PASE-226432 format. One record per residue (C-alpha): x, y negated, z. Coordinates in steps of 0.25 Angstrom, whole numbers, padded with zeros to 4 digits, always signed. Layout:
# residues N
XYZ
...
//
This chain:
# residues 750
+0103+0010+0110
+0093+0009+0122
+0078+0009+0117
+0069-0002+0119
+0057+0000+0128
+0043-0001+0120
+0042-0015+0126
+0053-0020+0121
+0050-0014+0107
+0036-0021+0108
+0043-0034+0112
+0054-0033+0101
+0042-0034+0091
+0038-0048+0097
+0035-0060+0087
+0026-0073+0085
+0019-0069+0072
+0011-0059+0075
-0002-0056+0085
-0008-0043+0082
-0012-0036+0095
-0020-0022+0097
-0026-0014+0108
-0020-0002+0101
-0035+0003+0100
-0041-0003+0088
-0044-0017+0094
-0034-0026+0087
-0031-0042+0086
-0024-0044+0073
-0031-0056+0065
-0024-0057+0052
-0024-0071+0051
-0028-0076+0067
-0034-0089+0067
-0033-0092+0083
-0019-0086+0085
-0015-0098+0090
-0026-0098+0101
-0027-0090+0114
-0034-0077+0115
-0038-0068+0104
-0049-0076+0093
-0045-0069+0081
-0052-0056+0077
-0048-0043+0083
-0052-0029+0077
-0058-0018+0086
-0054-0007+0075
-0061-0012+0062
-0070-0024+0068
-0066-0037+0069
-0069-0045+0080
-0068-0061+0082
-0067-0069+0088
-0062-0063+0102
-0057-0074+0113
-0048-0086+0115
-0043-0093+0127
-0043-0108+0132
-0036-0115+0143
-0047-0123+0148
-0045-0136+0158
-0055-0140+0169
-0063-0147+0160
-0065-0136+0150
-0056-0141+0141
-0047-0133+0133
-0032-0135+0137
-0024-0134+0123
-0014-0122+0124
-0002-0123+0113
+0004-0108+0109
+0017-0110+0110
+0022-0096+0107
+0017-0083+0104
+0024-0070+0103
+0018-0056+0099
+0022-0042+0101
+0014-0030+0099
+0008-0030+0112
+0005-0044+0115
+0004-0059+0110
+0011-0068+0120
+0006-0083+0118
+0011-0094+0126
+0003-0108+0128
+0006-0121+0133
-0003-0131+0138
+0000-0146+0139
+0015-0140+0141
+0012-0138+0156
+0005-0123+0156
+0010-0111+0150
+0001-0099+0146
+0005-0087+0141
-0006-0077+0133
-0002-0063+0132
-0013-0058+0120
-0012-0043+0119
-0022-0030+0117
-0024-0018+0125
-0032-0006+0123
-0045-0005+0124
-0048-0017+0114
-0042-0028+0124
-0036-0040+0118
-0030-0048+0129
-0025-0062+0131
-0017-0065+0145
-0015-0078+0149
-0003-0082+0159
-0003-0098+0163
+0011-0103+0169
+0012-0117+0172
+0024-0126+0175
+0029-0135+0185
+0020-0147+0178
+0008-0139+0177
+0000-0139+0190
-0007-0128+0196
-0020-0136+0198
-0019-0138+0184
-0018-0123+0179
-0031-0121+0189
-0039-0131+0182
-0037-0122+0168
-0044-0110+0164
-0043-0099+0154
-0054-0095+0145
-0056-0084+0136
-0067-0087+0127
-0073-0080+0114
-0084-0083+0104
-0093-0073+0097
-0102-0073+0086
-0116-0073+0094
-0123-0064+0084
-0114-0054+0086
-0112-0054+0102
-0121-0044+0111
-0122-0039+0125
-0113-0049+0131
-0111-0048+0146
-0102-0052+0158
-0092-0044+0167
-0085-0046+0180
-0073-0038+0181
-0066-0042+0174
-0073-0055+0170
-0078-0052+0155
-0088-0054+0144
-0093-0042+0136
-0100-0043+0123
-0103-0034+0110
-0099-0040+0098
-0104-0036+0084
-0092-0036+0074
-0092-0032+0059
-0081-0025+0053
-0074-0027+0038
-0086-0019+0033
-0096-0027+0040
-0101-0016+0048
-0104-0019+0063
-0097-0015+0076
-0100-0019+0090
-0088-0023+0097
-0088-0024+0114
-0080-0037+0118
-0076-0039+0131
-0069-0053+0134
-0063-0053+0149
-0052-0059+0159
-0043-0053+0168
-0037-0063+0177
-0034-0064+0192
-0045-0072+0197
-0058-0070+0205
-0070-0068+0196
-0077-0080+0199
-0065-0087+0194
-0067-0083+0180
-0080-0087+0172
-0086-0080+0161
-0096-0086+0151
-0103-0084+0137
-0113-0092+0129
-0119-0093+0115
-0117-0105+0105
-0121-0109+0092
-0109-0111+0082
-0096-0103+0081
-0081-0105+0085
-0072-0098+0075
-0059-0101+0082
-0057-0102+0097
-0061-0117+0103
-0064-0118+0118
-0070-0130+0115
-0079-0125+0106
-0085-0115+0116
-0097-0119+0124
-0089-0116+0137
-0080-0129+0134
-0093-0138+0136
-0098-0132+0148
-0085-0130+0156
-0087-0145+0163
-0100-0141+0168
-0096-0126+0175
-0081-0131+0179
-0076-0119+0170
-0082-0109+0161
-0098-0108+0165
-0101-0093+0168
-0113-0090+0159
-0119-0081+0150
-0129-0086+0140
-0130-0080+0128
-0143-0083+0125
-0148-0092+0113
-0159-0093+0102
-0149-0084+0093
-0138-0076+0094
-0131-0085+0083
-0118-0093+0087
-0107-0088+0096
-0106-0083+0109
-0095-0089+0117
-0089-0082+0130
-0078-0085+0139
-0069-0082+0152
-0062-0092+0160
-0051-0090+0170
-0046-0102+0177
-0031-0102+0179
-0031-0106+0193
-0037-0093+0197
-0029-0084+0188
-0014-0090+0188
-0007-0079+0195
-0012-0070+0183
-0013-0068+0171
-0027-0072+0163
-0031-0061+0153
-0042-0062+0144
-0047-0051+0136
-0057-0045+0125
-0059-0032+0124
-0065-0026+0111
-0072-0013+0109
-0080-0008+0097
-0092-0001+0098
-0088+0011+0091
-0077+0012+0101
-0076+0024+0111
-0059+0022+0113
-0063+0013+0124
-0074+0011+0131
-0084-0001+0129
-0091-0001+0142
-0084-0013+0149
-0084-0006+0163
-0076+0006+0158
-0061+0003+0162
-0052-0001+0150
-0038+0005+0148
-0032-0008+0149
-0035-0021+0155
-0031-0035+0150
-0020-0036+0160
-0012-0023+0155
+0001-0023+0149
-0002-0025+0135
+0011-0018+0130
+0006-0006+0137
-0002+0001+0125
+0009-0003+0115
+0020+0004+0123
+0011+0017+0124
+0010+0015+0108
+0025+0014+0106
+0029+0024+0116
+0021+0034+0108
+0031+0034+0096
+0046+0036+0094
+0054+0025+0097
+0062+0021+0085
+0075+0012+0084
+0086+0010+0073
+0096+0001+0069
+0087-0004+0057
+0080-0016+0067
+0068-0017+0056
+0065-0002+0057
+0066-0002+0072
+0058-0016+0074
+0047-0011+0064
+0045+0004+0070
+0040-0004+0083
+0033-0013+0074
+0025-0002+0068
+0021+0004+0081
+0015-0009+0082
+0006-0009+0071
+0002+0006+0073
-0002+0001+0088
-0009-0012+0082
-0018-0004+0072
-0020+0008+0083
-0036+0012+0083
-0038+0020+0095
-0051+0028+0089
-0062+0032+0096
-0069+0020+0089
-0081+0024+0080
-0076+0031+0066
-0061+0028+0071
-0060+0041+0080
-0046+0043+0082
-0035+0034+0084
-0029+0029+0073
-0021+0017+0066
-0028+0006+0059
-0021+0002+0045
-0021-0012+0050
-0026-0024+0056
-0039-0032+0051
-0049-0022+0042
-0038-0012+0041
-0040-0010+0056
-0046+0005+0053
-0040+0019+0051
-0037+0019+0036
-0032+0031+0028
-0023+0025+0020
-0016+0022+0032
-0019+0032+0042
-0009+0042+0035
+0002+0031+0037
-0003+0030+0053
-0001+0046+0054
+0013+0045+0050
+0017+0033+0060
+0007+0040+0072
+0012+0054+0071
+0024+0048+0079
+0017+0043+0091
+0015+0054+0102
+0001+0053+0102
-0003+0058+0089
-0019+0054+0089
-0016+0042+0080
-0010+0050+0069
-0021+0061+0069
-0032+0050+0071
-0027+0043+0057
-0033+0056+0051
-0043+0061+0059
-0051+0048+0057
-0052+0049+0045
-0056+0065+0045
-0067+0063+0054
-0073+0055+0044
-0069+0062+0033
-0081+0061+0022
-0088+0073+0019
-0082+0074+0004
-0067+0075+0011
-0064+0060+0008
-0059+0052+0019
-0063+0037+0022
-0053+0027+0021
-0055+0019+0033
-0064+0022+0046
-0071+0012+0052
-0075+0012+0066
-0090+0011+0064
-0092+0014+0050
-0087+0023+0038
-0092+0012+0027
-0083+0008+0015
-0071+0016+0021
-0064+0019+0007
-0054+0029+0005
-0039+0029+0005
-0029+0041+0000
-0020+0045+0011
-0008+0054+0013
-0015+0061+0024
-0008+0075+0022
+0007+0069+0025
+0001+0062+0035
-0005+0073+0043
+0009+0081+0041
+0016+0070+0046
+0009+0070+0059
+0009+0085+0060
+0023+0084+0059
+0025+0076+0072
+0013+0082+0079
+0009+0096+0076
-0006+0097+0077
-0014+0108+0071
-0027+0105+0075
-0025+0090+0069
-0019+0097+0057
-0032+0105+0055
-0042+0094+0057
-0033+0086+0047
-0032+0098+0037
-0047+0100+0037
-0050+0085+0033
-0039+0083+0023
-0041+0096+0016
-0056+0090+0014
-0049+0077+0010
-0040+0085+0000
-0052+0091-0005
-0059+0078-0008
-0047+0073-0015
-0046+0085-0025
-0061+0083-0028
-0062+0068-0030
-0047+0064-0034
-0043+0075-0041
-0055+0081-0050
-0046+0085-0061
-0036+0094-0052
-0024+0088-0058
-0018+0086-0044
-0019+0070-0044
-0029+0062-0037
-0036+0050-0040
-0036+0037-0035
-0050+0030-0038
-0049+0017-0034
-0035+0008-0029
-0039+0006-0015
-0040+0020-0011
-0025+0022-0012
-0023+0011-0003
-0015+0004-0015
-0023-0005-0022
-0021-0015-0035
-0009-0009-0042
-0006-0005-0056
-0008+0010-0053
-0023+0008-0054
-0024-0002-0064
-0018+0007-0075
-0030+0016-0074
-0040+0007-0071
-0038-0009-0073
-0050-0011-0064
-0045-0003-0052
-0041-0016-0044
-0057-0022-0045
-0063-0009-0042
-0061-0010-0027
-0064+0002-0021
-0073+0007-0031
-0068+0021-0038
-0065+0019-0052
-0050+0022-0056
-0044+0036-0056
-0030+0037-0053
-0021+0048-0050
-0013+0043-0040
+0000+0048-0036
-0002+0042-0022
-0016+0049-0020
-0010+0063-0027
+0003+0063-0018
-0006+0061-0005
-0015+0072-0010
-0003+0082-0013
+0002+0079+0001
-0011+0080+0006
-0012+0095+0000
+0002+0098+0006
-0002+0094+0019
-0015+0101+0019
-0007+0115+0016
+0002+0112+0027
-0009+0109+0036
-0017+0122+0032
-0005+0130+0036
-0004+0124+0049
-0019+0128+0052
-0018+0141+0045
-0025+0140+0031
-0015+0146+0022
-0023+0148+0012
-0028+0133+0011
-0014+0129+0013
-0010+0136-0001
-0021+0130-0008
-0016+0115-0003
-0003+0118-0009
-0007+0123-0021
-0016+0110-0023
-0004+0102-0019
+0005+0108-0030
-0005+0105-0040
-0004+0089-0035
+0011+0090-0033
+0012+0095-0048
+0004+0084-0052
+0012+0074-0045
+0025+0078-0051
+0021+0081-0065
+0009+0071-0067
+0012+0059-0057
+0028+0060-0060
+0033+0052-0071
+0046+0058-0076
+0051+0047-0085
+0049+0035-0075
+0051+0044-0063
+0040+0041-0054
+0027+0045-0050
+0013+0039-0055
-0002+0040-0053
-0009+0046-0066
-0020+0041-0074
-0031+0052-0073
-0038+0048-0087
-0024+0053-0094
-0017+0060-0082
-0005+0052-0087
+0004+0044-0076
+0000+0028-0075
+0015+0026-0074
+0012+0015-0063
+0022+0014-0053
+0018+0012-0039
+0023+0014-0026
+0013+0027-0024
+0022+0033-0037
+0033+0038-0024
+0023+0044-0016
+0026+0058-0021
+0040+0056-0013
+0030+0059-0001
+0029+0075-0008
+0038+0087-0011
+0036+0086-0025
+0047+0078-0031
+0060+0082-0037
+0074+0075-0034
+0074+0069-0048
+0059+0062-0044
+0064+0057-0031
+0075+0051-0037
+0068+0044-0047
+0057+0039-0037
+0069+0033-0030
+0074+0027-0043
+0060+0019-0042
+0060+0016-0029
+0074+0010-0029
+0071+0001-0044
+0070-0013-0040
+0061-0015-0052
+0051-0005-0047
+0050-0001-0033
+0063-0006-0027
+0060-0019-0022
+0065-0025-0009
+0053-0022+0000
+0050-0009-0005
+0042-0002-0011
+0032-0009-0019
+0018-0003-0022
+0019-0006-0036
+0032-0007-0045
+0038-0020-0049
+0037-0016-0063
+0021-0013-0062
+0014-0022-0070
+0005-0028-0058
+0017-0028-0048
+0015-0040-0039
+0025-0042-0027
+0017-0053-0022
+0002-0045-0019
-0004-0050-0031
-0013-0042-0039
-0017-0048-0054
-0014-0061-0048
-0021-0061-0035
-0014-0057-0022
-0021-0045-0016
-0023-0040-0002
-0016-0026-0005
-0010-0025-0019
-0001-0013-0021
+0004-0019-0036
+0017-0022-0030
+0017-0024-0014
+0026-0017-0004
+0017-0008+0004
+0022-0002+0017
+0013+0010+0013
+0019+0013+0000
+0033+0012+0008
+0028+0022+0018
+0025+0032+0007
+0038+0029-0001
+0048+0031+0011
+0040+0042+0016
+0042+0049+0002
+0056+0046+0003
+0058+0051+0017
+0053+0064+0014
+0062+0066+0001
+0072+0063+0011
+0068+0073+0021
+0068+0083+0009
+0082+0082+0006
+0083+0070-0005
+0093+0063+0002
+0093+0052-0009
+0081+0046-0005
+0086+0044+0009
+0092+0028+0005
+0081+0024-0002
+0071+0029+0009
+0078+0022+0019
+0080+0010+0011
+0065+0009+0009
+0061+0011+0023
+0070+0000+0029
+0065-0010+0018
+0051-0006+0020
+0052-0009+0035
+0060-0021+0034
+0050-0027+0024
+0040-0026+0035
+0046-0038+0043
+0043-0052+0039
+0056-0058+0032
+0063-0046+0037
+0061-0053+0051
+0063-0041+0060
+0054-0049+0071
+0042-0049+0060
+0039-0034+0056
+0025-0033+0051
+0018-0021+0042
+0008-0030+0030
+0002-0021+0019
+0011-0024+0009
+0023-0033+0006
+0032-0040-0006
+0041-0030-0013
+0050-0042-0016
+0050-0052-0004
+0045-0042+0006
+0034-0051+0010
+0021-0045+0018
+0007-0047+0014
+0005-0058+0026
-0006-0063+0018
-0015-0052+0021
-0014-0053+0036
-0012-0039+0039
+0000-0036+0047
+0003-0022+0054
-0003-0014+0043
-0002+0000+0046
-0002+0006+0031
+0011+0014+0031
+0020+0020+0040
+0033+0016+0045
+0037+0021+0058
+0037+0036+0052
+0046+0033+0041
+0056+0026+0053
+0055+0038+0061
+0058+0048+0050
+0067+0039+0040
+0074+0032+0049
+0076+0041+0062
+0075+0054+0054
+0063+0061+0061
+0056+0069+0052
+0046+0080+0058
+0044+0092+0049
+0036+0104+0050
+0048+0113+0056
+0055+0103+0064
+0060+0090+0065
+0070+0085+0055
+0079+0071+0058
+0081+0067+0043
+0082+0050+0043
+0084+0042+0032
+0101+0039+0028
+0097+0024+0033
+0108+0014+0037
+0106+0016+0053
+0115+0014+0064
+0105+0020+0074
+0091+0025+0075
+0084+0030+0087
+0072+0037+0088
+0065+0041+0102
+0053+0047+0105
+0049+0055+0095
+0039+0067+0096
+0038+0078+0085
+0029+0090+0086
+0032+0090+0102
+0047+0087+0100
+0054+0075+0105
+0064+0069+0095
+0074+0058+0097
+0083+0053+0085
+0096+0045+0086
+0104+0041+0074
+0117+0033+0074
+0123+0030+0062
+0121+0043+0053
+0121+0052+0066
+0108+0057+0072
+0104+0063+0085
+0090+0070+0086
+0085+0075+0099
+0073+0085+0098
+0067+0088+0112
+0081+0084+0117
+0090+0092+0109
+0100+0085+0101
+0102+0086+0086
+0113+0080+0078
+0112+0075+0062
+0116+0065+0053
+0108+0055+0043
+0107+0063+0030
+0108+0078+0037
+0095+0082+0040
+0090+0088+0054
+0079+0098+0056
+0076+0102+0070
+0064+0112+0071
+0053+0114+0079
+0054+0125+0090
//
């Protein structure tokens, strides 16, 4: 089977119900509920890192009298690198618009007019395309005009979701095959406001007849700054019909040092560059994956899109290192709870900078007491909160693929300080179990596990008040201390390694003795007041599968609970709370009200990632009985993230209905990077498991006709895997090795 080209893979994701576009550097156009998608250009909100900016600009087709000619949108097709829109005018003129984003914060609306025989060239020549914007007057400063290319530049004060100001430079420009004298620019101030794009609402519509087109002027004076600053660029079609006309807006935060704010500096991309180039570069930095399950194959490429969509270039204020934002909207920042996931996903890129940066951004802002901020905002650190995260596993996962002693030493120093903070503040009794002090900090709010120890936990908000010895937090801390021991040995701190192992032993004993319920056969949180198990069954109760603590009987019992249709064995697995939980609700309702992010029964990709990861580890540790369940959960997990199981409509929403599989579309948040998927596909389906000693080939026993993984790199070794039925051929540095599914093969490092 011949491999698809990267452009073909991008094209295979085409659909007509998406619109998100990204520069791949922190500037993203992904309005959750766009109001002007049916109109040309980019009017709806964009984000510059965490800072929302709107409006941007729209485009009008204007006749010789200044009247707007109605363009009817007759088709819209999206793929990761572009949004293709077709417009008709009076059934005579066809215009195509390509909207796309380019690195350097540039959003482009590129136009190509094409008439048929009934449309006279003279008629085309009497029309103009005009890009226009309407900016809030009080927020606009330093407005200026430029000739090469023709453009308008201003600075705009924005406010992030914490109401903190940031200045964004905005440059509205045009690229067209026309003499500069034929392109007109104008800006003026006006009272009133314009919430939606309307050419007739601009001052330029009324003055058109006097100037025979857009009247070149720059009149921003007035008795006050209130109102609206209107700006526009006109290109007559008659002077540019031989080439495309590209209108663009470039957005740069004042905090940014990644790409220059000075307009005279040469940008990396210009408006007429191929929009697929940065996407191809990103995709090609990862292994390519293909298998006989079309959902898994399609989703692998879709996941790469989601990662690039939410990519942050770094070098912008406090976000010093490249990273992945958790999602669109107010999730467009580095967040600890999801950063652990990004390290798993991004470790497979040939550029490990993002995987490293996902942790380093937080370590470089570590508080003096050792705790970590929950979010990193570009120009302030207010209201950053805190989330628990499985940092230890994430660091070792990255090290398994990209060995970097300097990074390990940096991670060790910061995470040691963090572990000490956990001991000091979250296990004051020294019992080996760790406290949750508000229900938001686990990333899993609104569920029975907190209510059982504090009936008011759901109304306290981010205020500390409850105390719960959390099974998830305790597992994370156990894994962290085991990882710190590994790191300490690598950086030659043997005594410290032994200390971490002793501490981990204490935590491990608490997990297996105090948090394991031998009668029910499942793990549980512990109420610190009585040191008794709460008995609440939740998705996090399976997180001990991540550890090396379980015996065969424990694993078999957990499998039973995962299969039970009255508990966790739903069609769309794995629900965050058991179906027999008294507060369980599949429809996202908490105590009668639908909530944004309830965990009392919805299926969250984050939980699925943990559970499948745990089962995969047990499989690699020789427990073959988990293989069928792990493979089944992985396939059903991925298939859930396709609307109505439609192969052309993959998604990644925050949470799903475990009974129907319906996504949380009411939230308007798609492509939410709050889980890991591609890493599970590479390891669980292709079977590539990097270890400290060598490369293990051990795929799950999925019913697959074929699987191919090409272009993987593990600690400098190239790896290719081909599976046909049960037969596997793995080439490591060009040397072929053969095995079969269920028969692990380890190729040691030289």
